[in-house]
C-alpha positions as YAML, in Angstrom:
chain: A
units: angstrom
residues:
- id: 1
  name: MET
  ca: [88.09, 126.33, 65.81]
- id: 2
  name: PRO
  ca: [87.67, 125.72, 69.56]
- id: 3
  name: THR
  ca: [90.38, 126.81, 71.97]
- id: 4
  name: ILE
  ca: [93.51, 124.70, 71.78]
- id: 5
  name: GLU
  ca: [94.00, 123.26, 75.25]
- id: 6
  name: THR
  ca: [95.74, 119.93, 74.60]
- id: 7
  name: VAL
  ca: [98.33, 119.28, 71.84]
- id: 8
  name: GLY
  ca: [99.82, 115.98, 70.80]
- id: 9
  name: ILE
  ca: [103.25, 115.78, 69.11]
- id: 10
  name: CYS
  ca: [104.34, 112.91, 66.81]
- id: 11
  name: SER
  ca: [107.96, 112.94, 65.61]
- id: 12
  name: LYS
  ca: [110.00, 111.05, 63.09]
- id: 13
  name: PRO
  ca: [112.40, 108.70, 64.90]
- id: 14
  name: ASN
  ca: [116.14, 109.20, 64.66]
- id: 15
  name: SER
  ca: [115.78, 112.67, 63.22]
- id: 16
  name: ALA
  ca: [118.37, 115.27, 64.22]
- id: 17
  name: ALA
  ca: [116.07, 118.02, 62.93]
- id: 18
  name: ALA
  ca: [113.19, 116.85, 65.09]
- id: 19
  name: GLY
  ca: [115.47, 116.51, 68.10]
- id: 20
  name: SER
  ca: [116.57, 120.09, 67.74]
- id: 21
  name: ILE
  ca: [112.99, 121.39, 67.54]
- id: 22
  name: VAL
  ca: [111.27, 119.47, 70.36]
- id: 23
  name: GLY
  ca: [112.75, 121.26, 73.39]
- id: 24
  name: LYS
  ca: [111.87, 124.76, 72.22]
- id: 25
  name: LEU
  ca: [108.48, 123.64, 70.98]
- id: 26
  name: LEU
  ca: [107.54, 122.17, 74.38]
- id: 27
  name: ASP
  ca: [108.66, 125.42, 76.11]
- id: 28
  name: TRP
  ca: [106.51, 127.41, 73.61]
- id: 29
  name: LEU
  ca: [103.42, 125.34, 74.30]
- id: 30
  name: ARG
  ca: [103.88, 125.23, 78.11]
- id: 31
  name: ALA
  ca: [104.24, 129.04, 78.19]
- id: 32
  name: ARG
  ca: [100.68, 129.12, 76.80]
- id: 33
  name: GLY
  ca: [99.35, 126.74, 79.39]
- id: 34
  name: VAL
  ca: [98.82, 123.91, 76.92]
- id: 35
  name: SER
  ca: [98.64, 120.30, 78.04]
- id: 36
  name: ILE
  ca: [100.93, 118.08, 75.97]
- id: 37
  name: ARG
  ca: [100.87, 114.39, 74.92]
- id: 38
  name: LEU
  ca: [104.05, 113.02, 73.32]
- id: 39
  name: ASP
  ca: [104.64, 109.89, 71.29]
- id: 40
  name: GLU
  ca: [107.71, 107.80, 72.15]
- id: 41
  name: PRO
  ca: [110.23, 109.35, 69.69]
- id: 42
  name: THR
  ca: [109.20, 112.86, 70.88]
- id: 43
  name: ALA
  ca: [109.51, 111.92, 74.48]
- id: 44
  name: ALA
  ca: [112.99, 110.49, 73.77]
- id: 45
  name: TYR
  ca: [114.07, 113.82, 72.21]
- id: 46
  name: ALA
  ca: [112.76, 115.60, 75.26]
- id: 47
  name: GLY
  ca: [114.57, 113.29, 77.61]
- id: 48
  name: SER
  ca: [111.31, 112.03, 79.09]
- id: 49
  name: ALA
  ca: [110.12, 108.56, 79.87]
- id: 50
  name: GLU
  ca: [106.48, 109.58, 79.50]
- id: 51
  name: GLY
  ca: [106.10, 108.85, 75.86]
- id: 52
  name: LEU
  ca: [102.83, 107.13, 74.64]
- id: 53
  name: PRO
  ca: [102.29, 104.65, 71.85]
- id: 54
  name: ARG
  ca: [101.36, 106.80, 68.81]
- id: 55
  name: ASP
  ca: [97.84, 105.51, 68.61]
- id: 56
  name: GLN
  ca: [97.18, 106.82, 72.11]
- id: 57
  name: VAL
  ca: [98.50, 110.33, 71.55]
- id: 58
  name: PRO
  ca: [95.37, 111.90, 70.01]
- id: 59
  name: GLN
  ca: [93.09, 111.00, 72.91]
- id: 60
  name: GLY
  ca: [91.70, 114.33, 74.20]
- id: 61
  name: CYS
  ca: [93.80, 116.47, 71.88]
- id: 62
  name: ASP
  ca: [92.64, 119.55, 70.00]
- id: 63
  name: LEU
  ca: [95.64, 119.64, 67.67]
- id: 64
  name: ILE
  ca: [98.33, 117.14, 66.59]
- id: 65
  name: ILE
  ca: [101.72, 118.46, 65.55]
- id: 66
  name: VAL
  ca: [103.77, 116.23, 63.28]
- id: 67
  name: LEU
  ca: [107.54, 116.74, 63.00]
- id: 68
  name: GLY
  ca: [108.81, 114.66, 60.06]
- id: 69
  name: GLY
  ca: [107.75, 113.83, 56.51]
- id: 70
  name: ASP
  ca: [104.72, 112.41, 54.76]
- id: 71
  name: GLY
  ca: [105.39, 108.97, 56.30]
- id: 72
  name: THR
  ca: [105.14, 110.38, 59.84]
- id: 73
  name: LEU
  ca: [102.02, 112.25, 58.80]
- id: 74
  name: LEU
  ca: [100.37, 109.12, 57.42]
- id: 75
  name: SER
  ca: [101.12, 107.34, 60.66]
- id: 76
  name: ALA
  ca: [99.71, 110.20, 62.73]
- id: 77
  name: ALA
  ca: [96.61, 110.41, 60.50]
- id: 78
  name: ARG
  ca: [95.94, 106.70, 61.09]
- id: 79
  name: ALA
  ca: [96.29, 107.33, 64.89]
- id: 80
  name: ILE
  ca: [93.74, 110.17, 64.68]
- id: 81
  name: GLY
  ca: [91.35, 107.97, 62.79]
- id: 82
  name: ARG
  ca: [87.91, 109.43, 62.55]
- id: 83
  name: ARG
  ca: [88.18, 111.79, 65.47]
- id: 84
  name: GLY
  ca: [88.33, 114.96, 63.32]
- id: 85
  name: ILE
  ca: [91.34, 116.36, 65.16]
- id: 86
  name: THR
  ca: [93.26, 118.93, 63.18]
- id: 87
  name: LEU
  ca: [96.75, 117.89, 62.05]
- id: 88
  name: PHE
  ca: [99.63, 120.47, 61.91]
- id: 89
  name: ALA
  ca: [102.44, 118.90, 59.78]
- id: 90
  name: VAL
  ca: [105.91, 120.36, 59.68]
- id: 91
  name: ASN
  ca: [108.26, 119.10, 56.89]
- id: 92
  name: LEU
  ca: [111.73, 118.14, 58.08]
- id: 93
  name: GLY
  ca: [113.12, 117.27, 54.69]
- id: 94
  name: GLY
  ca: [112.35, 115.00, 51.74]
- id: 95
  name: LEU
  ca: [109.63, 115.47, 49.17]
- id: 96
  name: GLY
  ca: [106.76, 116.20, 51.55]
- id: 97
  name: PHE
  ca: [103.65, 116.84, 49.48]
- id: 98
  name: LEU
  ca: [101.46, 116.82, 52.62]
- id: 99
  name: THR
  ca: [103.88, 118.33, 55.17]
- id: 100
  name: ALA
  ca: [103.86, 121.77, 53.56]
- id: 101
  name: ILE
  ca: [104.79, 123.88, 56.71]
- id: 102
  name: THR
  ca: [108.55, 124.53, 56.85]
- id: 103
  name: VAL
  ca: [110.60, 124.77, 60.03]
- id: 104
  name: ASP
  ca: [110.86, 128.49, 59.54]
- id: 105
  name: GLU
  ca: [107.07, 128.77, 59.45]
- id: 106
  name: LEU
  ca: [106.55, 126.58, 62.53]
- id: 107
  name: TYR
  ca: [105.93, 129.30, 65.14]
- id: 108
  name: PRO
  ca: [104.20, 131.91, 62.91]
- id: 109
  name: GLU
  ca: [101.76, 129.26, 61.75]
- id: 110
  name: LEU
  ca: [101.24, 127.96, 65.27]
- id: 111
  name: GLU
  ca: [100.43, 131.51, 66.37]
- id: 112
  name: ARG
  ca: [97.93, 131.69, 63.54]
- id: 113
  name: ALA
  ca: [96.43, 128.36, 64.58]
- id: 114
  name: PHE
  ca: [96.06, 129.45, 68.23]
- id: 115
  name: ARG
  ca: [94.26, 132.59, 66.99]
- id: 116
  name: GLY
  ca: [91.93, 130.40, 64.95]
- id: 117
  name: GLU
  ca: [93.08, 132.07, 61.68]
- id: 118
  name: HIS
  ca: [94.66, 129.00, 60.06]
- id: 119
  name: ARG
  ca: [93.48, 127.46, 56.75]
- id: 120
  name: ILE
  ca: [92.26, 123.86, 56.95]
- id: 121
  name: ALA
  ca: [92.22, 121.51, 53.98]
- id: 122
  name: LYS
  ca: [89.90, 118.57, 54.26]
- id: 123
  name: ARG
  ca: [91.26, 115.38, 52.74]
- id: 124
  name: LYS
  ca: [88.80, 112.53, 52.16]
- id: 125
  name: LEU
  ca: [89.73, 109.06, 53.47]
- id: 126
  name: LEU
  ca: [89.23, 105.84, 51.63]
- id: 127
  name: ASN
  ca: [87.70, 102.89, 53.54]
- id: 128
  name: VAL
  ca: [89.11, 99.55, 52.60]
- id: 129
  name: GLU
  ca: [87.66, 96.15, 53.65]
- id: 130
  name: VAL
  ca: [88.84, 92.64, 52.94]
- id: 131
  name: LEU
  ca: [85.95, 90.24, 52.49]
- id: 132
  name: ARG
  ca: [86.65, 86.50, 52.85]
- id: 133
  name: GLY
  ca: [83.50, 84.59, 52.05]
- id: 134
  name: ASP
  ca: [80.79, 86.52, 53.93]
- id: 135
  name: GLN
  ca: [83.14, 87.82, 56.63]
- id: 136
  name: VAL
  ca: [85.06, 91.08, 56.80]
- id: 137
  name: VAL
  ca: [88.52, 89.98, 57.99]
- id: 138
  name: ALA
  ca: [90.24, 93.42, 57.84]
- id: 139
  name: SER
  ca: [89.17, 97.00, 57.63]
- id: 140
  name: TYR
  ca: [91.24, 100.14, 57.23]
- id: 141
  name: ASP
  ca: [90.92, 103.87, 56.47]
- id: 142
  name: ALA
  ca: [93.58, 105.10, 53.95]
- id: 143
  name: LEU
  ca: [94.57, 108.73, 53.36]
- id: 144
  name: ASN
  ca: [96.60, 107.95, 50.30]
- id: 145
  name: ASP
  ca: [95.94, 104.54, 48.82]
- id: 146
  name: ALA
  ca: [95.27, 100.82, 48.97]
- id: 147
  name: VAL
  ca: [97.82, 98.87, 46.96]
- id: 148
  name: LEU
  ca: [97.57, 95.24, 45.92]
- id: 149
  name: THR
  ca: [100.90, 93.85, 44.84]
- id: 150
  name: LYS
  ca: [102.61, 90.55, 44.44]
- id: 151
  name: SER
  ca: [104.11, 89.44, 47.79]
- id: 152
  name: SER
  ca: [107.07, 87.40, 46.57]
- id: 153
  name: ILE
  ca: [109.11, 86.65, 43.47]
- id: 154
  name: ALA
  ca: [105.74, 85.67, 41.98]
- id: 155
  name: ARG
  ca: [104.68, 86.17, 38.42]
- id: 156
  name: MET
  ca: [102.17, 88.88, 37.65]
- id: 157
  name: ILE
  ca: [98.99, 88.73, 39.66]
- id: 158
  name: ASP
  ca: [95.41, 88.42, 38.42]
- id: 159
  name: LEU
  ca: [92.88, 90.84, 39.76]
- id: 160
  name: ASP
  ca: [89.23, 91.01, 38.67]
- id: 161
  name: THR
  ca: [88.02, 94.58, 39.11]
- id: 162
  name: HIS
  ca: [84.49, 95.98, 39.24]
- id: 163
  name: VAL
  ca: [83.22, 99.51, 39.74]
- id: 164
  name: ASP
  ca: [79.74, 99.30, 41.26]
- id: 165
  name: GLN
  ca: [78.00, 96.69, 39.19]
- id: 166
  name: GLN
  ca: [80.19, 97.16, 36.10]
- id: 167
  name: PHE
  ca: [83.07, 94.83, 35.29]
- id: 168
  name: VAL
  ca: [86.14, 96.86, 34.43]
- id: 169
  name: CYS
  ca: [88.69, 94.18, 33.48]
- id: 170
  name: ALA
  ca: [90.81, 91.23, 34.61]
- id: 171
  name: TYR
  ca: [94.09, 93.01, 35.34]
- id: 172
  name: LYS
  ca: [97.21, 90.94, 34.83]
- id: 173
  name: ALA
  ca: [99.89, 93.17, 36.35]
- id: 174
  name: ASP
  ca: [102.50, 93.65, 39.05]
- id: 175
  name: GLY
  ca: [99.72, 95.24, 41.12]
- id: 176
  name: LEU
  ca: [96.83, 97.72, 41.35]
- id: 177
  name: ILE
  ca: [96.65, 101.05, 43.22]
- id: 178
  name: ILE
  ca: [93.25, 102.46, 44.39]
- id: 179
  name: SER
  ca: [94.03, 106.03, 45.49]
- id: 180
  name: THR
  ca: [92.34, 109.12, 46.87]
- id: 181
  name: PRO
  ca: [93.03, 112.52, 45.29]
- id: 182
  name: THR
  ca: [95.53, 113.08, 48.12]
- id: 183
  name: GLY
  ca: [97.25, 109.81, 47.15]
- id: 184
  name: SER
  ca: [97.41, 110.74, 43.47]
- id: 185
  name: THR
  ca: [100.83, 112.37, 44.09]
- id: 186
  name: ALA
  ca: [102.19, 109.24, 45.86]
- id: 187
  name: TYR
  ca: [102.68, 105.76, 44.43]
- id: 188
  name: SER
  ca: [100.01, 106.25, 41.82]
- id: 189
  name: LEU
  ca: [101.94, 109.13, 40.30]
- id: 190
  name: SER
  ca: [105.07, 106.95, 40.09]
- id: 191
  name: ALA
  ca: [103.02, 104.28, 38.29]
- id: 192
  name: GLY
  ca: [101.82, 106.78, 35.70]
- id: 193
  name: GLY
  ca: [98.61, 107.94, 37.31]
- id: 194
  name: PRO
  ca: [97.19, 111.48, 37.01]
- id: 195
  name: ILE
  ca: [97.66, 114.32, 39.46]
- id: 196
  name: ILE
  ca: [94.16, 115.00, 40.93]
- id: 197
  name: PHE
  ca: [93.26, 118.34, 42.56]
- id: 198
  name: PRO
  ca: [92.48, 117.50, 46.22]
- id: 199
  name: SER
  ca: [88.90, 118.68, 46.12]
- id: 200
  name: VAL
  ca: [87.94, 116.61, 43.02]
- id: 201
  name: PRO
  ca: [85.43, 113.91, 44.18]
- id: 202
  name: ALA
  ca: [87.07, 110.95, 42.57]
- id: 203
  name: ILE
  ca: [88.85, 107.59, 43.12]
- id: 204
  name: CYS
  ca: [91.75, 106.61, 40.92]
- id: 205
  name: ILE
  ca: [92.46, 103.05, 39.77]
- id: 206
  name: THR
  ca: [96.08, 102.75, 38.53]
- id: 207
  name: PRO
  ca: [97.54, 99.41, 37.30]
- id: 208
  name: ILE
  ca: [101.23, 98.80, 38.12]
- id: 209
  name: CYS
  ca: [103.20, 97.56, 35.04]
- id: 210
  name: PRO
  ca: [100.16, 95.92, 33.41]
- id: 211
  name: HIS
  ca: [100.67, 93.13, 30.84]
- id: 212
  name: MET
  ca: [98.25, 94.93, 28.49]
- id: 213
  name: LEU
  ca: [99.84, 98.22, 27.54]
- id: 214
  name: THR
  ca: [96.35, 99.57, 26.88]
- id: 215
  name: ASN
  ca: [95.44, 99.21, 30.57]
- id: 216
  name: ARG
  ca: [95.57, 102.88, 31.71]
- id: 217
  name: PRO
  ca: [94.68, 104.66, 34.94]
- id: 218
  name: VAL
  ca: [90.89, 105.26, 35.34]
- id: 219
  name: LEU
  ca: [89.10, 107.90, 37.35]
- id: 220
  name: VAL
  ca: [85.71, 107.01, 38.84]
- id: 221
  name: PRO
  ca: [83.25, 109.06, 40.84]
- id: 222
  name: GLU
  ca: [83.84, 109.32, 44.60]
- id: 223
  name: THR
  ca: [80.46, 107.67, 45.09]
- id: 224
  name: SER
  ca: [81.69, 104.50, 43.43]
- id: 225
  name: VAL
  ca: [82.42, 101.19, 45.14]
- id: 226
  name: VAL
  ca: [85.56, 99.49, 43.82]
- id: 227
  name: ARG
  ca: [85.72, 95.69, 44.21]
- id: 228
  name: VAL
  ca: [88.87, 93.75, 43.42]
- id: 229
  name: VAL
  ca: [88.91, 89.93, 43.56]
- id: 230
  name: SER
  ca: [92.21, 88.13, 43.80]
- id: 231
  name: ARG
  ca: [92.57, 85.17, 41.44]
- id: 232
  name: GLY
  ca: [96.13, 84.25, 42.60]
- id: 233
  name: PRO
  ca: [97.07, 81.51, 45.09]
- id: 234
  name: ASP
  ca: [96.77, 82.17, 48.83]
- id: 235
  name: GLU
  ca: [99.18, 84.89, 50.03]
- id: 236
  name: SER
  ca: [100.67, 85.56, 46.56]
- id: 237
  name: VAL
  ca: [99.04, 89.01, 46.88]
- id: 238
  name: PHE
  ca: [99.56, 91.55, 49.69]
- id: 239
  name: LEU
  ca: [97.36, 94.52, 50.50]
- id: 240
  name: THR
  ca: [99.19, 97.59, 51.75]
- id: 241
  name: ILE
  ca: [97.51, 100.65, 53.23]
- id: 242
  name: ASP
  ca: [99.37, 103.99, 52.84]
- id: 243
  name: GLY
  ca: [102.59, 102.10, 52.43]
- id: 244
  name: GLN
  ca: [102.72, 101.23, 56.11]
- id: 245
  name: ILE
  ca: [100.27, 98.46, 57.19]
- id: 246
  name: GLY
  ca: [98.44, 95.65, 55.51]
- id: 247
  name: THR
  ca: [97.57, 92.01, 55.27]
- id: 248
  name: PRO
  ca: [98.11, 88.99, 53.02]
- id: 249
  name: ILE
  ca: [95.30, 88.25, 50.51]
- id: 250
  name: ARG
  ca: [93.96, 84.75, 49.82]
- id: 251
  name: GLU
  ca: [92.57, 83.39, 46.56]
- id: 252
  name: HIS
  ca: [89.00, 84.68, 46.01]
- id: 253
  name: ASP
  ca: [89.29, 87.39, 48.69]
- id: 254
  name: THR
  ca: [87.51, 90.54, 47.69]
- id: 255
  name: VAL
  ca: [89.00, 93.99, 48.50]
- id: 256
  name: ILE
  ca: [86.28, 96.64, 48.67]
- id: 257
  name: CYS
  ca: [87.22, 100.35, 48.48]
- id: 258
  name: ARG
  ca: [84.80, 103.16, 48.97]
- id: 259
  name: SER
  ca: [85.08, 106.89, 49.87]
- id: 260
  name: CYS
  ca: [84.73, 107.39, 53.60]
- id: 261
  name: ASN
  ca: [82.41, 109.99, 55.10]
- id: 262
  name: HIS
  ca: [85.27, 111.19, 57.26]
- id: 263
  name: SER
  ca: [88.09, 113.58, 56.30]
- id: 264
  name: LEU
  ca: [91.45, 114.48, 57.69]
- id: 265
  name: ASN
  ca: [91.70, 118.14, 58.72]
- id: 266
  name: LEU
  ca: [95.13, 119.33, 57.58]
- id: 267
  name: VAL
  ca: [96.53, 122.77, 58.35]
- id: 268
  name: ARG
  ca: [97.93, 124.48, 55.24]
- id: 269
  name: PRO
  ca: [100.01, 127.69, 55.07]
- id: 270
  name: PRO
  ca: [97.73, 130.50, 53.80]
- id: 271
  name: HIS
  ca: [100.23, 131.41, 51.03]
- id: 272
  name: MET
  ca: [100.79, 127.81, 49.81]
- id: 273
  name: MET
  ca: [98.23, 126.72, 47.20]
- id: 274
  name: PHE
  ca: [98.06, 123.24, 45.59]
- id: 275
  name: PHE
  ca: [99.91, 124.29, 42.37]
- id: 276
  name: ASP
  ca: [102.55, 126.07, 44.45]
- id: 277
  name: VAL
  ca: [103.26, 122.76, 46.16]
- id: 278
  name: LEU
  ca: [103.48, 121.01, 42.74]
- id: 279
  name: ARG
  ca: [105.90, 123.59, 41.38]
- id: 280
  name: GLN
  ca: [108.02, 123.39, 44.47]
- id: 281
  name: LYS
  ca: [108.08, 119.63, 44.97]
- id: 282
  name: LEU
  ca: [108.16, 118.52, 41.33]
- id: 283
  name: LYS
  ca: [110.47, 121.34, 40.20]
- id: 284
  name: TRP
  ca: [108.00, 122.59, 37.66]
- id: 285
  name: GLY
  ca: [109.04, 125.72, 35.81]
- id: 286
  name: GLU
  ca: [108.60, 129.17, 37.33]
- id: 287
  name: ARG
  ca: [107.59, 132.24, 35.37]
...
């Protein structure tokens, strides 16, 4: 990895843990001559008025430090976009499948990163487009998932789904999740989807409470294009990306999901492998 000269920091708002870390972290970085860009919550913890909107923080950065949980990481990943900047995520509590670095490991792992000895996991993104007629009206990159759900007290929604040129089925369900392997341990897992090893080149389609009990999660190749057509009335369906942003869906809109050529570069502790994370986070049995 190139020399780390500029570091961005994104923090969870209203977090006592983040507030207690920021001052010492800034001193540690400045002692190494590093330029620093702070988002607004981080600047507030530092008593500074120089905070930036989060989507501006990655500009010119070599490394982004996240202080928070998976939600803060997903927001920071969206701000990074397709820049290829490495993300260093510190878990400040909660489940945290992605934020695997603990507070106690913060400075040893930073030292390792500054020496270029850190381990990077590449997590593929999912590109999601909303097609209305012949026009693309919205486009997103998701790290976890794209979720189509009912947007009100509505009855179940109708979603015609294709994989490439093959018709899968007309789902009648509370919703549909199209997830990356990274997202397999998020909403898809709660809806009964499989856990997918992060390097497996696949896309997972998981129905949410389907009317037909035989509708089960389906894994398709990463090279597939998943097309979902909404058959419900305008705005009875809502598309959510990574649980954080999205758009209302109209009748006959097509949501197109395909694996993106870009990946998120995520620092992982050298001793923490994927099944170690599962055992720790899901409380699986130890030997």
